[in-house]
C-alpha positions as CSV (number, residue, x, y, z in Angstrom):
1,M,-48.2,-32.0,2.4
2,T,-47.4,-35.5,1.2
3,E,-46.1,-34.1,-2.1
4,R,-43.8,-31.6,-0.3
5,V,-42.2,-34.4,1.8
6,S,-41.7,-36.7,-1.2
7,A,-40.1,-33.8,-3.0
8,R,-37.6,-33.2,-0.2
9,R,-36.7,-36.8,0.0
10,G,-36.1,-37.1,-3.7
11,K,-33.8,-34.0,-3.7
12,A,-31.8,-35.4,-0.8
13,G,-31.2,-38.6,-2.7
14,T,-30.0,-36.9,-5.8
15,E,-27.4,-34.8,-3.7
16,G,-25.9,-37.9,-2.0
17,K,-26.9,-36.9,1.5
18,I,-27.6,-39.6,4.1
19,G,-31.3,-39.9,5.2
20,N,-33.1,-42.2,7.7
21,D,-32.6,-46.0,7.5
22,D,-36.1,-46.5,6.1
23,E,-35.2,-44.3,3.2
24,I,-32.3,-46.5,2.1
25,A,-33.2,-49.3,-0.3
26,S,-30.9,-52.2,0.8
27,P,-29.3,-53.5,4.1
28,K,-25.8,-53.2,2.5
29,A,-26.5,-49.5,1.7
30,R,-27.6,-49.0,5.3
31,A,-24.4,-50.5,6.6
32,V,-22.3,-48.3,4.4
33,A,-24.2,-45.2,5.6
34,K,-23.8,-46.1,9.3
35,S,-20.0,-46.5,8.9
36,A,-19.8,-43.1,7.2
37,L,-21.4,-41.5,10.3
38,K,-18.9,-43.0,12.8
39,P,-16.0,-40.7,14.0
40,A,-12.7,-41.3,12.4
41,S,-10.3,-43.6,14.4
42,K,-7.2,-42.4,16.1
43,T,-5.1,-44.2,13.5
44,A,-6.9,-42.5,10.7
45,K,-6.5,-39.1,12.3
46,A,-2.8,-39.7,12.8
47,A,-2.4,-40.7,9.2
48,S,-4.1,-37.5,8.0
49,T,-2.0,-35.3,10.3
50,P,1.3,-34.1,8.8
51,A,4.4,-35.4,10.8
52,V,6.2,-32.8,12.9
53,D,10.0,-32.7,12.8
54,K,11.0,-32.4,16.4
55,K,14.3,-30.8,15.3
56,T,12.5,-27.8,14.0
57,V,10.6,-27.2,17.3
58,P,12.5,-24.9,19.7
59,D,13.2,-26.4,23.1
60,K,11.3,-24.1,25.5
61,K,13.6,-25.2,28.3
62,A,16.8,-24.0,26.5
63,A,18.3,-20.8,27.7
64,F,20.8,-18.2,26.3
65,E,24.1,-19.3,27.8
66,K,26.7,-16.7,26.8
67,K,26.1,-14.7,30.0
68,T,29.5,-15.2,31.8
69,I,31.8,-12.2,32.1
70,A,35.5,-12.9,32.7
71,L,38.0,-10.4,34.3
72,V,41.5,-11.6,33.6
73,Y,44.5,-10.1,35.5
74,D,48.3,-10.1,35.3
75,F,49.8,-10.1,38.8
76,D,53.2,-8.5,39.1
77,G,52.8,-4.7,38.5
78,T,49.1,-5.1,38.1
79,L,47.7,-6.4,41.4
80,S,51.0,-6.1,43.2
81,P,53.5,-3.2,43.1
82,K,56.6,-5.4,42.7
83,P,57.5,-8.9,41.4
84,M,56.2,-11.3,44.1
85,Q,59.7,-12.9,44.5
86,E,61.0,-9.6,45.8
87,Y,58.8,-9.6,48.9
88,T,59.9,-12.9,50.4
89,F,61.9,-15.3,48.4
90,L,64.9,-13.1,47.4
91,P,65.2,-11.5,50.9
92,K,65.1,-15.0,52.4
93,I,68.1,-16.1,50.4
94,G,70.0,-12.8,50.9
95,E,69.7,-11.5,47.4
96,D,69.3,-7.9,46.3
97,P,66.4,-7.8,43.9
98,K,68.0,-5.4,41.4
99,A,71.3,-7.4,41.3
100,F,69.4,-10.7,41.0
101,W,67.3,-9.7,38.0
102,T,70.4,-8.1,36.3
103,E,72.3,-11.4,36.7
104,S,69.3,-13.5,35.6
105,N,68.7,-11.5,32.4
106,K,72.5,-11.5,31.6
107,I,72.5,-15.4,31.8
108,A,69.5,-15.6,29.6
109,R,71.0,-13.4,26.9
110,E,74.4,-15.1,27.0
111,H,72.9,-18.6,26.7
112,G,69.9,-17.8,24.5
113,A,67.7,-19.1,27.3
114,D,64.2,-18.2,28.2
115,P,64.3,-15.5,30.9
116,L,61.6,-17.1,32.9
117,I,63.2,-20.5,33.0
118,T,66.5,-18.8,33.8
119,Y,65.1,-16.9,36.8
120,M,63.3,-20.0,38.2
121,H,66.5,-22.0,38.0
122,L,68.7,-19.2,39.4
123,M,66.5,-18.7,42.4
124,Y,66.9,-22.2,43.6
125,K,70.5,-22.5,42.6
126,K,71.3,-19.5,44.9
127,A,69.1,-20.9,47.7
128,K,71.0,-24.2,47.6
129,A,74.4,-22.4,47.6
130,R,73.4,-20.6,50.8
131,G,72.0,-23.8,52.4
132,V,68.5,-22.5,52.4
133,R,66.0,-25.3,51.8
134,I,62.7,-24.1,50.4
135,D,59.9,-26.5,49.5
136,R,56.4,-26.0,48.2
137,E,54.9,-25.4,51.6
138,E,57.5,-22.8,52.3
139,L,56.7,-20.9,49.1
140,V,53.0,-20.9,49.8
141,A,53.7,-19.5,53.3
142,L,55.8,-16.7,51.7
143,G,52.8,-15.6,49.7
144,R,51.2,-14.2,52.8
145,D,53.7,-11.3,52.8
146,V,53.1,-10.2,49.2
147,E,51.9,-6.6,49.0
148,L,48.8,-5.6,47.0
149,F,47.7,-2.3,45.5
150,P,45.1,-0.3,47.4
151,G,41.7,-1.8,47.2
152,V,42.6,-5.1,45.6
153,E,41.2,-7.2,48.5
154,T,37.8,-5.5,48.4
155,W,37.7,-5.1,44.6
156,F,36.1,-8.5,43.9
157,D,33.1,-7.9,46.1
158,E,32.7,-4.3,44.9
159,I,32.7,-5.3,41.2
160,S,30.4,-8.2,41.9
161,Q,27.9,-5.9,43.6
162,Y,28.0,-3.5,40.6
163,V,27.4,-6.2,38.1
164,A,24.5,-7.6,40.2
165,M,23.0,-4.1,40.4
166,R,23.3,-3.4,36.7
167,A,22.5,-6.8,35.2
168,E,18.9,-6.5,34.0
169,S,19.4,-9.8,32.3
170,H,19.0,-12.6,34.9
171,G,21.7,-15.2,35.3
172,V,24.8,-13.1,34.5
173,T,27.9,-14.7,36.1
174,L,31.1,-12.9,36.9
175,R,34.4,-14.8,37.1
176,H,38.0,-13.6,37.9
177,Y,41.1,-15.3,36.4
178,L,44.8,-14.8,37.0
179,I,47.5,-15.4,34.3
180,S,51.0,-14.7,35.6
181,S,54.6,-15.6,34.9
182,G,55.0,-15.5,38.7
183,L,54.9,-18.6,40.8
184,T,51.7,-20.6,41.5
185,E,53.0,-21.5,44.9
186,I,53.4,-18.0,46.1
187,I,50.1,-16.9,44.7
188,E,48.4,-19.7,46.6
189,G,49.5,-18.1,49.8
190,T,48.1,-14.6,49.1
191,S,44.8,-13.5,50.6
192,I,43.1,-13.1,47.2
193,R,43.8,-16.6,45.8
194,P,40.3,-17.9,46.7
195,R,38.7,-15.0,44.7
196,F,39.9,-16.5,41.4
197,H,37.9,-19.0,39.4
198,N,41.2,-20.3,38.1
199,V,44.9,-19.4,38.2
200,F,47.4,-20.0,35.4
201,A,51.0,-19.3,36.6
202,S,54.5,-20.7,36.4
203,E,55.0,-23.7,38.7
204,Y,57.8,-26.0,40.0
205,W,58.1,-29.7,39.9
206,F,59.5,-30.4,43.3
207,D,60.2,-34.1,43.1
208,A,62.0,-34.1,39.7
209,Y,65.6,-33.4,40.7
210,D,67.7,-32.2,43.6
211,L,66.8,-28.7,42.5
212,P,63.1,-28.2,41.8
213,Y,62.5,-28.3,38.0
214,P,60.1,-25.9,36.2
215,K,56.9,-27.7,35.6
216,R,55.2,-24.9,33.8
217,V,56.5,-21.6,32.5
218,I,54.1,-18.9,31.3
219,T,55.8,-16.5,29.0
220,D,54.5,-13.2,27.6
221,T,53.2,-14.8,24.4
222,G,52.3,-18.0,26.3
223,K,49.7,-16.1,28.3
224,T,47.5,-15.9,25.2
225,Q,47.0,-19.6,25.3
226,Y,45.1,-19.3,28.6
227,L,42.9,-16.5,27.2
228,F,41.8,-19.0,24.6
229,R,41.3,-21.7,27.2
230,I,39.0,-19.3,29.1
231,N,37.2,-18.4,25.9
232,K,36.7,-22.1,24.9
233,G,36.0,-23.4,28.4
234,V,39.0,-25.8,28.2
235,E,40.6,-24.9,31.5
236,D,41.9,-28.4,32.2
237,L,45.6,-28.1,31.2
238,G,45.7,-31.8,30.3
239,L,43.4,-31.1,27.4
240,S,44.4,-29.5,24.1
241,I,42.8,-26.3,22.9
242,N,44.0,-26.8,19.3
243,D,40.8,-28.4,18.0
244,H,38.5,-26.1,16.1
245,M,35.6,-24.8,18.0
246,P,33.0,-22.5,16.3
247,E,32.6,-19.1,17.9
248,K,28.9,-19.8,18.6
249,T,29.7,-22.7,20.8
250,R,32.4,-21.0,22.9
251,P,31.1,-20.4,26.4
252,I,32.8,-17.1,27.2
253,P,33.1,-14.8,24.1
254,F,36.0,-12.4,24.0
255,S,33.5,-9.6,24.0
256,N,32.7,-10.7,27.6
257,M,36.3,-10.4,28.7
258,I,38.6,-7.7,30.1
259,Y,42.3,-8.1,30.5
260,F,44.2,-6.0,33.1
261,G,48.0,-5.5,32.7
262,D,50.8,-3.0,33.3
263,G,53.4,-3.1,30.6
264,D,55.2,-4.6,27.6
265,T,54.9,-8.1,28.9
266,D,51.1,-7.8,28.6
267,V,51.1,-6.5,25.0
268,P,50.4,-9.9,23.4
269,S,47.5,-10.6,25.7
270,M,46.0,-7.1,25.1
271,A,46.4,-7.5,21.4
272,V,44.6,-10.8,21.3
273,M,41.8,-9.4,23.5
274,R,41.2,-6.4,21.3
275,K,41.6,-8.2,18.0
276,N,38.9,-10.7,19.1
277,G,36.4,-8.1,20.4
278,G,37.5,-8.1,24.0
279,Y,38.8,-5.2,26.2
280,A,42.1,-4.3,27.8
281,V,42.9,-1.9,30.7
282,A,46.5,-0.8,31.5
283,V,47.4,0.3,35.1
284,H,50.4,2.1,36.6
285,P,51.5,2.7,40.2
286,P,49.5,5.5,41.7
287,G,51.4,8.8,41.7
288,K,54.1,7.4,39.5
289,N,55.1,7.6,35.8
290,R,52.3,6.7,33.5
291,T,54.3,6.9,30.2
292,K,54.1,3.2,29.5
293,C,50.3,3.3,29.9
294,T,49.9,6.3,27.6
295,D,52.1,4.6,25.0
296,L,49.9,1.5,25.1
297,F,46.7,3.6,24.8
298,N,48.1,5.6,21.9
299,A,49.2,2.4,20.1
300,G,45.6,1.0,20.5
301,R,46.7,-1.7,22.8
302,C,44.2,-0.8,25.6
303,D,40.8,0.7,25.9
304,F,41.5,2.6,29.1
305,F,44.4,3.2,31.5
306,A,44.3,4.3,35.2
307,P,46.3,4.3,38.4
308,A,46.3,0.8,40.1
309,D,43.9,2.0,42.7
310,Y,41.2,-0.7,43.0
311,R,39.0,1.1,45.6
312,R,35.4,1.9,44.8
313,G,35.1,5.3,43.1
314,S,38.6,5.3,41.7
315,D,39.3,6.0,38.0
316,L,40.1,2.3,37.5
317,F,36.8,1.3,39.1
318,K,34.7,3.8,37.1
319,R,36.4,2.9,33.8
320,T,36.0,-0.8,34.4
321,C,32.3,-0.2,35.2
322,L,31.9,1.6,31.8
323,L,33.2,-1.5,30.0
324,L,30.9,-3.7,32.1
325,D,27.9,-1.5,31.2
326,R,28.7,-2.1,27.6
327,M,29.1,-5.8,28.1
328,L,25.8,-6.1,30.0
329,A,24.0,-4.2,27.3
330,D,25.5,-6.4,24.6
331,I,24.4,-9.5,26.5
332,R,20.9,-8.2,26.7
333,V,20.8,-7.4,23.0
334,Q,22.2,-10.8,22.1
335,E,19.8,-12.6,24.4
336,E,16.8,-10.9,22.8
337,M,18.0,-11.7,19.3
338,W,18.5,-15.3,20.4
339,R,14.9,-15.4,21.6
340,L,13.5,-14.0,18.4
341,S,15.6,-16.5,16.3
342,R,13.9,-19.3,18.2
343,G,10.4,-17.9,17.6
344,S,9.9,-17.1,21.3
345,G,9.3,-13.4,20.8
346,S,6.1,-11.8,21.9
347,A,3.1,-12.4,19.7
348,K,2.2,-8.7,20.0
349,S,4.2,-6.4,17.7
């Protein structure tokens, strides 16, 4: 028995294993042995653990943000059958609408002037000649009498309900925007003004001169600026949109936008939308000539066209919903790809 124990001890010594204290020859050796048995300190553990670059670790609180859909509308001929000035302003100053627009366009041609600046100047020039004083408050009040196409007033709630029902991806936001060469002041008086997230329209500067001076004029091509403002999230008109912004940082991709218009004045906006992956819908008065819409469709300017009937179940409603279905599906696909790119996909595959 004694020989067997001695043999085991000798073997342990030759392999460098640590035995009992009485088996170690010197106090110094015993001290070294005890220190070897102590657990490593926190400092030592930290030193032996590779540093983690926080930048490479996905932020679990981050969320896919490109989930806002924007529906953008022209006003005259799109939401309303006639130019808004014809309902209230021109009758108030005793002007025949057809004669007024003929005169305004003639002046613009003869002087090489912008037709929109010309009409804004001519309206107030004629009002002053007839002794009719119209200020900002008066224009807003005139907006209450502007006629809208069937279903426009209920359209916003109906479309919102459809998106809410179809959006399998949580957090989808629907916004409505208006871009018009008409007057901001008249639009403010309409019943649908509160339904828009923002309105970009021509506007007067009432305290500039004896006659109100155009503060902002939105031309056919100028409308496209506001599409990019929506796309980039730069809706403050005091800020420039000319700085470069990478597509991936723009809050509302064009692919999440639909533009609604009615004719030639909307061609630049429709072209910008479709060129950048967005959508366009052309409308025409119900029961009236649709030639302009078919021309726009055949020229590839719009995805769909339909009568300007905004009631639920109409062709316009159904075709808009088809585009919304595509958008919602794209948003879900992009969100899933975003999750996978951040390493947050399911561990099971």
